[in-house]
Residue, then its C-alpha position, 0 to 999 in steps of 0.5 A: m422428490v423436490r421436483t415433484s413437490l414443486l410441480t404439485a405446488l405449482c399446479i395447486i397455485l395455478i388452479g387456486f389463483g389461475v382459474p378464478t382469475v380467468c373466470v373474472y377476466f372472461s366475465v368482464m371482457y367477454q360478458f361471460n355469465s357471472l354466475v357460471a364463472g363464480i361456480i367455476a371459480l368456487l369449484a377451482l378453489i375447493v379442488a385446490g384446497i383438497l389437493a393442497i391438503i392431500g399434498i401436505a399429507i403425502g409430503s409429510e410421510e415418513v422416509p422409507s427405511e431403505t433410504i436411512k443410513p446405518s448411522e442414522r438407523e443407530k441414532l433412531n434406535l437409541f432415540r427409541a430406547h430412550q423414549r421407551a425408558t422415559l415412558e417406563e419412568l413416567d409409568d412409575i411416577i403415575e403409580v407413585l402419584k396414585e398412591i399419594k392421592d390415595v394416602l391424601k384421600s384417606a387422611q382427609e377422611 
């Protein structure tokens, strides 16, 4: 996984920096058309940006459940149960706050 991430990052860096650098080099040293070199460099930067966004999205995916150890799975289940309990408490708090709001509105009138 790390090797794939490193290779992806290397490709993105090479496309993002290497292609524009080569375009500028050929424009200066060999009188390559600067407009074409600019278009190629711009396209390389756009492609590198898209690849970076896709790489970040794929890299941040959740770990498959097959690779989770039983102890980690138990901790995850406990955390989920705690989150559910917290959300239920927040729902109760919301109901109480709505009742307080209604009482305050009726007292104001």
